[in-house]
N, C-alpha and C positions, 0 to 999 in steps of 0.2 A: 445551581449546579455546584457540586463540591470543587470542581476544577476552577471555576470562576471565583469562588469565595476564597480560594487559596492564592489567588493572584495578588500582586502588590497593588495593581490598579484594576479591580474587577469591572469597572465601567468600560474598559476597552475590550472586554471579552466578545461582545457581539460582532464588532468589526473584525477582530482577529479571526473569529470562527468563520465568518463569511469569506474572508480572504483565503484562508486555508482550504476550505471546501471548494472555492473556485479554482485554486491551484491544483488541487487533487482531481477535480473534474477534467481540467485541461490535460493533466498528466495521464490519466486513465484513458481519456478519449484519444489522445495522440498515440499512446501505446497500442490501443486496439486498432486504430486506423493503420498503423505501420504493420501490425500482424495480418490484417486483412489484405493490405496491398502486397505484402510479401508472399503470403500463402494462398491468396485468392479464396475461392469457394471451398477449398479443401481444408481450411483452417479448423483446427480442433477447438472445442469449447473452452478448454484450458490451453492457453498458448504455450505454456511450458512444455506440453507434449510435442509441439512442432519444432522446438529448438534443436533437437538432435537431427532433424532433417536438413538443417542449414549446412553443418559441417559434421558428417557422421563420425569421423576419427578424432575430432577435437574435443577437449575437455570443457569447452565453453558452456555447454548445456549443463554439465554437472556443477560447474562453478556457480552459474546463475541459480540453479535449484538449491545449492547450499546457502547462497546469500538470502534467497527467499525464506528458507527455514530460519535463518538467523533473525531476519526481520519479524517473523511470526513469534519467535521466542522473545524478542525484545519488546514486542507490543502487548504481550501478556500482562505485565505489571500495569500498563495503562488501563487495561480492562478491570483490574482489581482495585484501582485507586478509588473509584466512587464507593465501592462496597466497604473498603477499609475506612473511609471517612464517615460512613454512615454507622459503622460498628463502633467507632471511637466516640 
């Protein structure tokens, strides 16, 4: 993988990848469980749609949606990194 080959110690990549995926699994699972416990069977497939139900007059849902957009924008270069390594 281009990401592993660009590391200072590429032999550590498999362990780091497993740890990151495990943390991501726990994070997504806990976020999903909190959504199900909060909204019950009425939970929307995209939990962001339910945020405005918590506090209708509060800008909390808009702030979270804005932060989510920023995360998506910042993750775009990570998707382009392997392609740019292949083209170089």
